[in-house]
C-alpha positions as CSV (number, residue, x, y, z in Angstrom):
1,X,-31.7,-24.1,2.0
2,X,-28.4,-23.5,3.8
3,X,-24.3,-24.3,3.2
4,X,-21.5,-23.4,5.1
5,X,-17.9,-23.7,3.3
6,X,-14.9,-24.3,5.5
7,X,-11.1,-23.5,4.3
8,X,-8.4,-25.2,5.7
9,X,-4.8,-24.0,5.9
10,X,-2.7,-22.6,8.6
11,X,-1.4,-20.2,5.5
12,X,-4.8,-18.8,5.8
13,X,-4.6,-17.7,9.4
14,X,-1.4,-16.7,9.2
15,X,-2.6,-14.3,6.6
16,X,0.1,-15.6,4.1
17,X,-2.6,-15.8,1.3
18,X,-6.6,-14.4,1.5
19,X,-9.4,-16.8,1.1
20,X,-11.1,-15.9,-2.6
21,X,-12.5,-19.3,-2.4
22,X,-15.1,-18.8,0.2
23,X,-16.1,-15.2,-1.8
24,X,-17.0,-17.6,-4.9
25,X,-18.2,-20.5,-3.5
26,X,-20.7,-18.2,-1.7
27,X,-21.3,-16.0,-5.2
28,X,-21.9,-19.1,-6.9
29,X,-24.4,-21.1,-4.1
30,X,-26.3,-17.5,-3.8
31,X,-26.9,-18.1,-7.8
32,X,-28.8,-21.4,-7.5
33,X,-31.1,-20.4,-4.3
34,X,-28.4,-21.6,-1.1
35,X,-27.3,-19.4,1.3
36,X,-24.1,-19.7,3.2
37,X,-25.2,-19.8,7.0
38,X,-20.9,-19.4,8.4
39,X,-17.8,-19.4,6.7
40,X,-14.9,-20.7,8.8
41,X,-11.3,-21.3,8.3
42,X,-9.2,-23.2,10.7
43,X,-5.8,-24.9,10.9
44,X,-4.3,-28.2,9.6
45,X,-4.9,-30.0,12.7
46,X,-7.1,-32.7,13.1
47,X,-9.4,-31.7,16.2
48,X,-10.7,-28.2,14.9
49,X,-11.2,-30.4,11.7
50,X,-13.7,-32.2,13.5
51,X,-15.3,-29.9,15.6
52,X,-15.9,-27.5,12.8
53,X,-17.3,-30.4,10.6
54,X,-19.4,-31.2,13.6
55,X,-20.9,-27.8,14.2
56,X,-21.3,-27.2,10.3
57,X,-23.2,-30.4,10.0
58,X,-25.9,-29.6,12.7
59,X,-26.6,-25.9,11.0
60,X,-26.1,-26.3,7.5
61,X,-27.5,-29.2,4.9
62,X,-24.0,-28.9,2.4
63,X,-20.9,-28.0,4.3
64,X,-18.2,-27.6,1.4
65,X,-14.6,-27.9,2.5
66,X,-11.4,-26.6,0.6
67,X,-8.1,-27.1,1.2
68,X,-5.4,-30.0,3.0
69,X,-5.5,-32.9,0.1
70,X,-2.1,-32.3,-0.8
71,X,0.4,-34.4,-1.1
72,X,2.6,-33.6,1.9
73,X,1.8,-34.5,5.4
74,X,0.3,-31.2,6.7
75,X,-2.3,-32.3,4.0
76,X,-4.5,-34.3,6.5
77,X,-8.1,-33.8,5.1
78,X,-8.8,-36.9,3.9
79,X,-7.8,-38.7,7.0
80,X,-9.8,-36.6,9.1
81,X,-12.7,-37.2,6.8
82,X,-12.4,-41.4,7.4
83,X,-11.7,-40.5,11.1
84,X,-15.5,-38.3,11.3
85,X,-17.4,-40.8,8.9
86,X,-16.0,-44.1,10.8
87,X,-14.0,-44.9,6.9
88,X,-11.1,-45.7,5.6
89,X,-9.4,-45.0,2.4
90,X,-9.0,-46.8,-1.0
91,X,-7.4,-46.6,-4.2
92,X,-9.1,-45.5,-6.9
93,X,-7.8,-46.5,-10.3
94,X,-9.4,-43.9,-12.2
95,X,-7.5,-41.0,-10.3
96,X,-4.4,-43.0,-10.2
97,X,-4.4,-43.2,-14.3
98,X,-4.7,-39.6,-14.1
99,X,-2.1,-38.9,-11.9
100,X,0.2,-40.5,-13.4
101,X,-0.9,-39.2,-17.0
102,X,0.0,-35.5,-15.5
103,X,3.1,-36.6,-14.5
104,X,4.2,-38.6,-17.6
105,X,2.7,-35.9,-20.3
106,X,3.1,-32.5,-18.2
107,X,5.7,-32.4,-15.8
108,X,8.0,-35.0,-17.1
109,X,9.5,-36.7,-13.9
110,X,9.0,-39.7,-11.9
111,X,5.9,-40.5,-10.1
112,X,6.7,-40.5,-6.4
113,X,5.0,-42.8,-3.7
114,X,3.9,-39.6,-2.4
115,X,2.5,-38.7,-5.7
116,X,0.4,-42.1,-5.7
117,X,-1.3,-41.5,-2.6
118,X,-3.3,-39.0,-4.1
119,X,-5.1,-41.6,-5.6
120,X,-6.4,-42.7,-1.9
121,X,-10.5,-41.6,-1.2
122,X,-12.3,-42.0,1.8
123,X,-13.8,-45.4,0.8
124,X,-17.8,-43.9,1.4
125,X,-17.1,-41.0,-1.1
126,X,-17.9,-39.8,-4.7
127,X,-14.9,-38.9,-6.7
128,X,-15.2,-35.8,-8.6
129,X,-13.0,-35.6,-11.5
130,X,-10.1,-33.0,-11.1
131,X,-9.0,-32.3,-14.7
132,X,-6.8,-29.7,-13.8
133,X,-4.8,-31.1,-11.3
134,X,-4.0,-34.4,-8.7
135,X,-6.5,-34.0,-6.0
136,X,-9.8,-35.2,-6.5
137,X,-12.9,-33.7,-5.2
138,X,-15.1,-36.2,-2.8
139,X,-18.5,-36.4,-2.2
140,X,-20.4,-37.7,1.1
141,X,-24.0,-37.6,1.8
142,X,-25.2,-38.9,5.5
143,X,-28.5,-38.9,6.5
144,X,-29.7,-36.2,4.0
145,X,-26.8,-33.5,4.7
146,X,-23.8,-33.6,1.7
147,X,-20.5,-32.7,2.4
148,X,-17.9,-31.3,0.0
149,X,-14.4,-31.7,-0.1
150,X,-12.1,-29.6,-2.8
151,X,-8.8,-28.8,-3.1
152,X,-7.5,-25.2,-2.3
153,X,-6.1,-24.2,-5.6
154,X,-8.8,-21.7,-6.8
155,X,-8.7,-22.3,-10.3
156,X,-9.4,-26.1,-10.0
157,X,-12.0,-25.3,-7.3
158,X,-13.8,-23.3,-9.3
159,X,-13.9,-25.8,-11.8
160,X,-15.1,-28.6,-9.7
161,X,-18.2,-26.0,-7.9
162,X,-19.1,-25.4,-11.6
163,X,-19.0,-28.5,-13.6
164,X,-19.8,-30.8,-10.7
165,X,-20.8,-29.3,-7.1
166,X,-23.4,-27.2,-8.2
167,X,-25.2,-29.5,-11.0
168,X,-25.5,-32.1,-8.4
169,X,-26.6,-30.1,-5.8
170,X,-29.4,-28.8,-7.9
171,X,-30.5,-31.9,-9.4
172,X,-30.3,-33.7,-5.3
173,X,-32.1,-30.5,-3.5
174,X,-35.1,-28.3,-3.8
175,X,-34.3,-25.0,-3.0
176,X,-35.9,-21.7,-2.8
177,X,-35.2,-18.3,-5.6
178,X,-33.2,-15.7,-4.2
179,X,-33.5,-12.2,-6.5
180,X,-30.8,-9.1,-5.6
181,X,-30.8,-5.9,-7.0
182,X,-28.1,-3.9,-6.6
183,X,-28.2,-0.2,-7.2
184,X,-24.7,2.3,-7.1
185,X,-25.4,5.6,-5.4
186,X,-22.5,8.1,-5.3
187,X,-21.9,11.6,-3.6
188,X,-23.4,10.2,-0.5
189,X,-22.0,9.1,2.9
190,X,-24.0,5.5,4.2
191,X,-25.9,7.5,7.3
192,X,-27.0,10.2,5.2
193,X,-28.0,7.8,2.3
194,X,-29.9,5.9,5.0
195,X,-31.6,9.2,6.5
196,X,-32.7,9.5,2.5
197,X,-34.4,6.8,1.7
198,X,-35.3,5.7,5.7
199,X,-39.3,5.6,4.3
200,X,-38.7,3.1,1.9
201,X,-37.0,0.7,4.6
202,X,-39.2,1.3,7.4
203,X,-42.0,-0.1,5.2
204,X,-40.2,-2.5,3.1
205,X,-42.2,-6.4,2.4
206,X,-41.4,-9.4,5.2
207,X,-39.3,-11.2,2.5
208,X,-37.7,-8.2,0.9
209,X,-34.0,-7.4,2.9
210,X,-31.9,-3.2,2.3
211,X,-27.8,-4.1,2.9
212,X,-25.9,-1.1,2.7
213,X,-22.4,-1.9,0.7
214,X,-19.5,1.1,1.3
215,X,-16.2,1.6,-0.3
216,X,-14.1,3.9,-0.9
217,X,-16.0,6.9,-2.8
218,X,-19.6,4.7,-3.1
219,X,-22.4,2.9,-1.5
220,X,-24.0,0.3,-2.7
221,X,-28.0,-1.1,-2.3
222,X,-28.9,-3.9,-2.2
223,X,-32.2,-5.5,-2.2
224,X,-32.9,-8.7,-1.5
225,X,-35.6,-11.6,-1.3
226,X,-36.1,-15.3,-1.5
227,X,-38.9,-17.3,-1.5
228,X,-40.5,-19.8,-3.8
229,X,-42.1,-18.1,-6.7
230,X,-39.3,-16.3,-8.7
231,X,-41.9,-13.7,-10.7
232,X,-43.3,-12.4,-7.3
233,X,-40.0,-11.4,-6.0
234,X,-38.5,-9.8,-8.9
235,X,-41.7,-7.5,-9.1
236,X,-41.3,-6.7,-5.0
237,X,-37.6,-6.1,-5.7
238,X,-38.2,-4.1,-8.7
239,X,-41.1,-2.0,-7.0
240,X,-38.7,-1.1,-3.9
241,X,-35.4,-0.4,-6.4
242,X,-38.3,2.0,-8.3
243,X,-39.1,3.8,-4.7
244,X,-35.2,3.9,-3.6
245,X,-34.1,6.1,-6.9
246,X,-37.1,7.9,-7.2
247,X,-35.6,9.9,-3.3
248,X,-31.9,9.3,-4.5
249,X,-32.5,10.8,-7.9
250,X,-28.9,11.9,-9.5
251,X,-26.8,10.4,-6.7
252,X,-27.5,6.8,-8.2
253,X,-25.3,5.8,-11.0
254,X,-27.2,2.6,-12.0
255,X,-27.7,-0.9,-11.2
256,X,-24.7,-3.5,-11.0
257,X,-24.8,-7.4,-10.8
258,X,-21.3,-8.8,-9.0
259,X,-19.4,-7.7,-11.5
260,X,-16.8,-4.9,-11.1
261,X,-17.4,-1.5,-12.3
262,X,-14.1,-2.1,-14.3
263,X,-16.0,-5.0,-15.9
264,X,-18.9,-2.7,-16.3
265,X,-16.8,-0.5,-18.5
266,X,-15.3,-2.8,-20.6
267,X,-19.0,-4.2,-21.4
268,X,-19.9,-0.5,-22.8
269,X,-16.7,0.0,-24.3
270,X,-17.1,-3.2,-26.3
271,X,-19.6,-3.2,-27.1
272,X,-19.9,0.5,-28.4
273,X,-16.4,-0.1,-30.5
274,X,-15.0,2.5,-28.4
275,X,-10.9,2.6,-26.4
276,X,-9.3,4.2,-23.6
277,X,-6.0,5.6,-21.8
278,X,-5.0,6.9,-18.8
279,X,-2.5,9.2,-18.0
280,X,-2.1,8.6,-13.9
281,X,-0.2,10.7,-11.2
282,X,-1.2,10.1,-7.8
283,X,-3.1,7.1,-8.8
284,X,0.1,6.0,-9.7
285,X,-1.3,3.0,-12.3
286,X,-3.9,1.8,-10.3
287,X,-6.8,2.5,-12.7
288,X,-5.0,1.2,-15.4
289,X,-4.1,-2.0,-13.3
290,X,-7.8,-2.0,-12.4
291,X,-8.7,-2.2,-16.7
292,X,-6.1,-4.8,-17.3
293,X,-7.2,-7.2,-14.5
294,X,-10.0,-7.6,-17.1
295,X,-9.3,-10.2,-19.7
296,X,-9.8,-9.1,-23.0
297,X,-8.7,-5.6,-22.2
298,X,-6.4,-5.3,-25.3
299,X,-9.6,-5.1,-27.1
300,X,-10.7,-1.4,-25.8
301,X,-7.7,-0.4,-23.3
302,X,-4.4,1.2,-25.0
303,X,-2.5,2.1,-22.6
304,X,-1.4,4.3,-19.6
305,X,1.6,6.8,-18.7
306,X,2.4,6.9,-14.9
307,X,3.8,10.4,-15.1
308,X,4.3,10.8,-11.4
309,X,6.9,12.6,-11.3
310,X,6.6,16.8,-12.4
311,X,9.3,16.4,-15.3
312,X,7.2,13.2,-17.2
313,X,4.0,15.6,-17.4
314,X,6.2,17.4,-19.1
315,X,8.9,15.5,-20.9
316,X,6.0,12.4,-22.0
317,X,2.7,14.2,-21.8
318,X,4.3,17.7,-23.3
319,X,1.6,19.4,-20.3
320,X,3.2,22.9,-20.5
321,X,5.2,24.0,-18.2
322,X,3.6,27.5,-18.1
323,X,0.5,25.7,-17.1
324,X,2.0,24.3,-14.4
325,X,4.0,27.4,-12.9
326,X,0.7,29.5,-13.3
327,X,-2.0,26.8,-11.9
328,X,0.6,24.6,-10.2
329,X,0.8,20.4,-11.0
330,X,-1.9,19.7,-8.7
331,X,-4.7,21.7,-10.9
332,X,-8.0,21.2,-13.2
333,X,-5.7,22.7,-16.1
334,X,-2.9,19.7,-15.7
335,X,-5.5,17.4,-15.3
336,X,-7.2,18.9,-18.6
337,X,-3.9,18.9,-20.3
338,X,-2.5,15.4,-19.7
339,X,-5.6,13.7,-20.5
340,X,-5.7,15.6,-23.5
341,X,-2.5,15.1,-24.6
342,X,-2.8,11.5,-24.0
343,X,-5.8,10.9,-26.0
344,X,-3.4,12.7,-28.7
345,X,-0.6,10.7,-28.1
346,X,-2.1,7.2,-27.7
347,X,-5.1,8.1,-30.4
348,X,-8.3,6.8,-28.1
349,X,-11.8,7.7,-27.4
350,X,-11.3,8.3,-24.2
351,X,-9.0,9.5,-21.3
352,X,-8.8,9.7,-18.0
353,X,-6.2,11.5,-16.1
354,X,-5.6,12.2,-12.5
355,X,-3.5,14.8,-10.4
356,X,-3.6,15.2,-7.1
357,X,-1.9,15.1,-3.2
358,X,-2.0,11.7,-1.6
359,X,0.5,12.6,1.0
360,X,1.7,12.5,3.4
361,X,3.8,15.2,2.1
362,X,2.7,18.1,0.0
363,X,5.3,16.9,-2.8
364,X,5.7,20.1,-5.8
365,X,2.3,21.4,-4.5
366,X,0.7,23.4,-2.2
367,X,-2.0,21.5,-2.3
368,X,-3.4,20.2,0.8
369,X,-3.3,16.2,1.1
370,X,-6.2,14.7,-0.2
371,X,-7.0,17.2,-3.1
372,X,-7.1,15.4,-6.0
373,X,-8.3,16.5,-9.6
374,X,-10.0,14.3,-12.3
375,X,-10.0,14.7,-15.9
376,X,-12.3,12.4,-18.7
377,X,-11.9,13.7,-22.0
378,X,-14.0,11.8,-25.2
379,X,-14.3,13.3,-28.5
380,X,-17.4,15.5,-27.7
381,X,-16.5,16.8,-23.9
382,X,-13.7,17.3,-21.4
383,X,-15.1,17.1,-17.8
384,X,-12.8,17.8,-14.9
385,X,-14.0,17.6,-11.3
386,X,-11.9,18.5,-7.6
387,X,-12.0,16.2,-4.8
388,X,-11.3,15.8,-1.2
389,X,-10.8,12.4,-0.5
390,X,-9.3,12.7,3.0
391,X,-6.0,12.4,4.6
392,X,-5.3,8.6,4.7
393,X,-3.0,7.5,1.6
394,X,-4.4,4.6,0.5
395,X,-7.7,5.7,0.7
396,X,-6.9,8.8,-1.1
397,X,-6.0,6.5,-4.3
398,X,-8.6,3.9,-3.9
399,X,-10.9,6.6,-3.6
400,X,-9.9,8.7,-6.4
401,X,-9.9,5.8,-8.8
402,X,-13.9,4.6,-8.2
403,X,-14.3,8.6,-8.7
404,X,-12.8,8.0,-11.6
405,X,-14.4,5.4,-13.2
406,X,-17.5,6.8,-11.9
407,X,-17.2,9.7,-14.0
408,X,-16.2,7.4,-17.2
409,X,-19.0,5.1,-17.2
410,X,-21.3,8.6,-17.0
411,X,-19.4,9.7,-20.8
412,X,-19.7,6.4,-22.2
413,X,-23.1,6.6,-21.4
414,X,-23.6,9.7,-23.5
415,X,-22.5,7.6,-26.6
């Protein structure tokens, strides 16, 4: 079973906003056994939308659209759907009452005619109630194909997908099982990794596929299988995953679901009742930013000191000037002292520290651009590593963040 996703809006095509909707929808569809055949972004333009609908209908069983449902003149999705299905707009009294209630209760401003038009929907559409906004979702079925139109506002779209769209797809369609297992590797490049596991990859069962998902500092290996026997699929994937782990040994950090590494760390710290702080120099607060992007981070994350300047390391983190003068500000000794002192200041179980040269100039150290030291201090150990992260500033920073999380996860797992 296949689905297609169409995002509508000029703002996506000119790069004004990032299309996160498609990624979310694709992930959720995959969980219920629906494969996404194609994702398209189209203009707020009638012919472009009609063309996209026609092409998607020829390929997919379910077509999900987001965007173009607002009250302004450039929001033409409903009118275009009417043209595509030879339909007309009609007023839905439940939607109108909902829009009126939102304006009265939450906004406290008069309801304009343009806002009342939010209650106009194609007569052939089943309305999907949008409890968080004024634009309703719509479900249209024709000749066994389903067309779903959703608002582009992410939190409104996500609620409709989870509470209205997915349950109905599950009810109306027979779907296969899709099984994934993702192995996280660090310290080896994609081509070297492929060479190391070629004996497994070349002999995978027909229904099992292997994908390489490289990111800065790591490569994820995703094994996928699709079929009608869930137990058989899981067994096949487990067998192949074990073969890969045996070949890679210590290069395997662990396994992951869809959640990012900071979510895994959050779960570990919460489960163990332990806390974390960061002392960041070359990463400029990026580690703390990713940690605090997880809801509830205050339960385990006590804070961060971004000691970007050398004097801040001395005055705030109390790093010894003697150590800096002897070993340089970019050194293992300074990274350890940053983490050790931060752990005392914030009274945490774990502390991460980064110091390095992200370029393009060398700054207060003679260390080559791309040199980074990362220290992890825990109740039982102090670990510090030196890395060469390349020469491009943005990549140096993000690779350092990823490596810090890798090191931290290993240390947490020791408790």
